[in-house]
Structures are given as C-alpha cells and as structure tokens.
C-alpha positions, 0 to 999 in steps of 0.5 A: 236875600229876597226871602226877607222882602217877600216875608214883609207885611204888605203895607198896601195891598194891590189893587184896592184901597185909595192911596191915602198916604201918598195923597197926604204927601202930595197935598203937603209937598209940591211935586213940581219941585225938581231936585238937582241930580248928583251924578257922582254918588249913586246913593244920593240918587232920587230913586234907589233900586236893589235887584235880587237875581235868584233861580226862579225870579228877579226881585226888585225893591224900589225906593222912589223919590217924589221927583221921579214919580212921573217916570213911574206913572204906570205903577201908581194907583189911579187915585194918585195918578189922577192927582198928578195928571187929572186922569188915570187909565186902568192900573192893570193896563199900566202895569203891563206897560210898566214891565214891558216899556219902563223898568225893563229886564230882558234876556238874550232873546230881547223879550222883556220879562213879565212882571208883577207888583207885590206891594206899594207903600209910602214912608220916610226915606231911609238914610244910607251910607253913601258908599255901602248903601247900608241903612245908617243907625240913626234915621231922620224922622223928618226925611223926605217921603218916598214910595216903596215898591216890591216887584217880581220878574219870573225867570224860566230856566237859567238865562246867560244874560240879563239886560237892565234899563231904567224908565224913560229909555226904551223906544216905546217909553212915554215918561221921563228918564228916572234917576236911579242908583242901583245894585244887583245881587246874584244869589246873595252875592253883590255883583256891583257897587252902587252905581247909576242905572243906565240903558242896556246894562248887560249882566253875564250870569254864572249859575255854577258860581255866582261869584263870577257873574259880571256886567260887561261894562268894566266900570260896574265891577265891584271893588272886592271881586277877587276870590283871594286877596292878601294884606300886610299891616305894618305897625310899631309893635307888630306886623300882621298878615291877613288873607281873605278867601273863599273856601270853595277856591281854597279847595283847589289846593287842599281838601277842606271836605267841601267836595259835592256840597252846596252849603257849609253848616255851622257844625262843619265850620270848626273843622274847616277852620282847623284845616285852613289854618294848617294849610296856610301855615305852610304858605306865603312866607313873611320876611322882616328886615331880611329875616324869615319869621314865624307868625302867631295865629291871631284869628280865623273867621267866617266873614261877610262882605256887603259891597265895601263893608266887611264883618265877622258872621256872629252868631254863626249860621249855615252858609251857601258855598258860593257866598262863604268867605273866610279871613285868617289873621297872623301877627308877627311881634316886632320891637320897633317899626321895621325897615322892610317887610315882604310876603311871597305869594305862592298860591296861583292856579289856572283860574286865579292869576291875579291876587289883589293885595296891599301893604298898609302903614299909618300913611295908608295902603299901597295897593298891588296886584300879585301875579305868578311873574311878580309874586312878592309884596314888599313894604319899605319904610319911607315914613318921614315922621312916624308916630312915636310908639313909646309913651310920652314922658311922665309928668313929675308932680308937683312942679318946683318953685319958680324963680321969685320964690327961690329969691325970697327963700334965698334971702331968708336963708341968707339972713338966717345964716348971717345971724347964726354965723355971727353968733358962733363967731363970738363963741370962737369958731374958726372961719373954716368951721363956720363956712362948712356948717353954713354950706351944709346947713344951707343945702339942708334948708334949701332942700327942706324948703323946696320940699315943703313949699313946692308950687301947687298945680293950677286950674290950667294944668288939669287938661294938659295933665289928663291929656298926657295921662290918657294918651299914655293909657291908650298907648298901652294897648298898642301892645298885644301881651296882657302883662305888658299892657298892665305894666304900661298902664301902671305908669299912668294909673294906680292901684285897684283902678288898673283892672277897671281901666284895662277892661273899660279901655279894651271894650271901647277900642274893640270893633263889635262886628270885627271879631275882636279887632282893636283900634289903635289910637291915633289922637287924644283931644282934650276938650274941657277939664275943670279943676278942684284941688284935693284937701288931703295932699297934692292932686286934684279932681276934674270932670273932663271931656275928650275925643279919641280917634283911632283906626284899624286896618282890617279885611283889606280896608281901614276902619276909622272911628272917633268916640267922645267921652266924659268922665270924673277923675281923681289925680294924685302925686304918687311917688313923685309923678301924677297918676290917675287914682279914680276914673268914673266914666259918665258918658260915651258917644260914637261920633 
C-alpha cells in the first residue's frame, strides 16, 4: 500500500520554498481556536495517521489539523513556525527531535527509529467514513484546511515489536499532546480498526504471516480478525450460507496448489475457486426445519476487506498469499420463512479453535462463536411480526359507485320499471310474469349501469396506487428464478414494459462492488405524485417521486442503502386491475 504514497507527486519539496499555502491559511484562520476533542470516534480526530509497516520501513501518512500544529512544531518549515511562534530554529535540527521525541516508533531495544520527511503540503481535509476511514465519494470543497505529511522510518531486520507514541508523550517532549486517530497496516493487512493513538502502544509483528500481527492491547484488535468465519442469512424465500476464509488457511485441510507460494496470480484463481467449491461442498451441513438440505452454489469470489468494508476484487489482480481472502455463497430455496435453521461447523485445527459466526434475519444478526465443543450455529424463528413475503393484494380498477350514485340509479330504474309494468298490465300480462320480467330487467339494467357509470379515479389516488404497484414490483425480486420474477412482475406491469422494468429494477438493486449481490427492498415511500386522467380509457399519467430502502446481508455485515427516484408513469385498467403500462425514469439518486 505504501507504494502508492511514494509515487505521489511531491507537492512541497523539502527544504526550500516558503510555505505560502500554509501562510495564507494562517492569515485567514485563527490558530488559537481549539476544537473540542471527540473521544468516541477516531475518524473525527483533529489529526489522522496511517502507518504502513513493510519489510524495509514504516511509512506514515499524516493529515494534521490546525489545532494540532503546535504538537507538530518540529516538523513545520521555518516560515510557518515563525508565524506561529515568532522565531524558528533550523529545520534539520527540529526534524531530528521530531522523530526522536515527538511521533516516535521504537523497537524492542527502546531506541527510536530515525525518520525522514518525504513531503509536506496543504489541502482541504478529506471527509471520511466515520467507521471505515475510507474517503467519502462527495467531498466538501469548503472543508477545513489541513497539512499533509509523508514520513519514512527505515527498518533494519524484522523486529518482533514496534511501539508507537504520539507527540507530547515522551519524557523529552516539549509540545502539547496531539489528538490522533490512527490505523496500522502490516504488509497491506489492517491490524486495528481506527482508534485513538495513545502512548506506548505495542504491536507484535508476525513476519511469517502478517494476518496474525496484534497489538498487546486487546481493545485494538480489528473486528475481522479471524482467518475463517461463517454466516447464515434467513429470508422468506431463501436461506444463505456464506463462508469467508483465507486460502492459505484452507490449505490446512485440502490442497489448493499453494504450497511454497507467496502470491496467487490471476491465472491461478479460477482453479483455486474450483477446488474450494468442491471441498466446501462436503462440509458444514445445513438443516432447515429438521431436514438436511442440499445447497446451490451462488457465487465464489476473491474479496478485500478494509477495516469494516468488504467487497469483491474486480477486475482480478495478483494477490499476496498472506492477504488473499475468499468468500463462498450457497443458497437454499424455501417456500416460506422457516422455523429453525442450523449449520454444523466441522473445520477446526490446532491453530483455529474459534470461528466467529452469526445468524441474521430481518431483526438483525445474532453473533456466535463456534468451537469444537459447541460447533452448531442455530437460528430459531422468534419474529413476532415478520415482513410479508407475498405481494400486496392487487388494486381493482376502476372502483364501484358510491352509495349516493346507487340511490339515484335505483330511483331511476324504479320509475322506469313502474312505467313499463303499468303498460304491460294494461296489455293483460299476469302479475307473476310481470314480476319475473321486472327482476331480470332490473338486474341487467343495474349491471349495465354499474359498468357504464363506475366512479373515475381521482387525483388523490395516484400516490396510493403507484405505491402499491411499485411495492409489488420490488417484491418480485425477492425471488431468485427469472421466470418467477417475470410472472410476479406481470401482476403490476403490462406488455413490452416487463423486460424494461426487469432490467432497470435489477440494475438498481445490485450492489456494484459486491459481485452481483442484490438488495432486498424493505420499504417504498411515495413522496409525491401528480395526476392527469387519460382520455382514451380508464387510467392516468403521473410524474412521481419515491424512496426505496433496502438491505443485503453480505460477508458478515449488512449493507443498508436508500435510493430516490423520479419517473413518469402511465397506469391503465387492464382486465379489471390497475397496471403500469409505461415508465420513464427521469432521475435516480443515492441517499
């Protein structure tokens, strides 16, 4: 990972040019202002530090907030330090003190590693996800300015431990303590989730397999620390089993062709997938409602994990064996939400005695640790009001007349019947014959009048009708089989629109970085819908806006997403039911 940093264009060569950007920054922003420290979210720390431990050096990338500038005074160019303090000693002397006394990294010998400043510049702060630390897609151009520094601490040999301390905490430090959120990577593998950097944080290094490098402080252990993990997802139409593992660890049980290798090339990945699927097919039996079931392979991927974010590696690339991860997904179709689901885990070894797992339903995950003594993950249906898997009843169209219209019609029909019967009475018809004709005629007239004078749909009906039809259409994708999806969609959409709806909705529900995983819609919220009646028959057009919320359980956690759409619809009476006959999507936005 550090290669990308070393290859960046150096924005401010050192030493040399005056620090003009920072000078302008200080001229417009008061340095004396102190931001309140938020101690519960490391990604909101004033300063962010990312350490990359490699075989020849430790690279650190710093994003220094203005409130922490005094703590990093020994790193600042003379021009900037003079603006802060009125004078500045030579920068070379201060850099020596910085790596020795301020941001220190020491080995087991207790001697701080020497360091070298590679680059220093100023730019707006990068807005990051508060959990993962990943940059957000939409950055704020008006964000606070920060100083960005890259430094290198050379390593000689492979130390067993490294000890990290922030500025202001060593015995010889003269500046204030900095507020630093940090993460350490050992040969590309994150050792900890983002946490606050405190004095003397000791990292034990496993150079044979960096996956097992650990801080001595247990609170710094990353969430996804285990080499194997297993998950069950229970939904109304299917149960899924997902297993996440390192090929290097699965090699303990089956030959994946990795012996003696340090990396996995793209050319080798297809064969490794085939061997993995064949091996796992014989292990970890799933039982649904007391019956052992055979699963169907859904997907197998090489995946990446950055702290708490997981995705599919696409396009494929060569992978270091120590960091390579795979995920296998097997699904089991069910007709309805089961009562019990269990999985027997049978892959343990001397070095792997605990398997983090979870059973997830719509109420959330139930974490569990599997051990050789307790190796069954079981889910029981205790949901009190599970989401209905079936569609909402179809809306009949148009709706029948209301009572006042019936009264008026009945009065008119009564007058017509009285006149008709009086006429035929004078012609000599018997009372029984006239009564029979009157009843039959009344039924025919009422039926015809009801068909001819049904109540038209009104402007207030567009939103509820579209909301119901859209909910039904999204529910179609709860199924996996394409023909069943089409049959379900046909209850709400008509004709040539079916194919377009299928492709558009499938695209909108898929998570681009999850290898085809599809979100299950949990809520459709109609925000607005106008109304224009059709002139050529019962129905209307409407330009509508709505939100769609969905979730997908994947790789051990749940992704939540909400999209907002705007579209133009045509809705018609098709064989007595409302159906969408045209849909033109105008706008789509990820919320």
